[in-house]
C-alpha positions, -999 to 999 in steps of 0.1 A, spaced: 0 0 0 13 34 -9 15 60 19 -6 91 16 24 113 16 38 95 -14 5 99 -32 6 136 -24 42 140 -38 32 121 -70 10 150 -80 27 183 -91 3 204 -69 9 181 -40 47 185 -44 43 223 -45 20 221 -14 46 201 5 72 227 -5 51 255 9 47 236 41 84 237 45 86 274 37 59 282 63 79 261 88 108 285 84 130 268 58 144 288 30 130 282 -4 159 261 -15 160 241 18 123 233 15 127 222 -21 157 200 -13 138 184 17 107 176 -4 128 164 -33 148 141 -10 115 128 5 103 120 -31 136 102 -37 131 82 -6 97 69 -19 105 65 -56 143 61 -59 147 91 -81 144 129 -79 112 146 -92 132 177 -103 168 178 -113 174 211 -95 157 241 -78 156 260 -110 135 234 -129 112 232 -99 108 270 -97 99 271 -134 72 245 -128 59 262 -97 58 296 -113 40 282 -144 14 266 -121 9 299 -103 5 319 -135 -20 293 -148 -40 296 -115 -40 334 -116 -51 334 -153 -80 310 -145 -90 330 -115 -91 363 -135 -111 346 -162 -136 333 -136 -140 367 -120 -145 383 -154 -173 359 -163 -189 362 -129 -192 400 -130 -195 408 -167 -222 383 -179 -242 398 -207 
């Protein structure tokens, strides 16, 4: 049986969420990333991201996509013809 934490880390959003847990706990961005990436390696015997930069690009893309969808939803909510 796969642990819940491993299931969380399989999903990109879950990995990012685990990263932000570390940041909120007081770790630097890079420390939080390295801790979560090591945890991922512990479960799956490989790293999810090769380095912090590749992770940051993925994280930033996900954030931009979320913001774009949120703006679109607000626009449609308030400006329905």
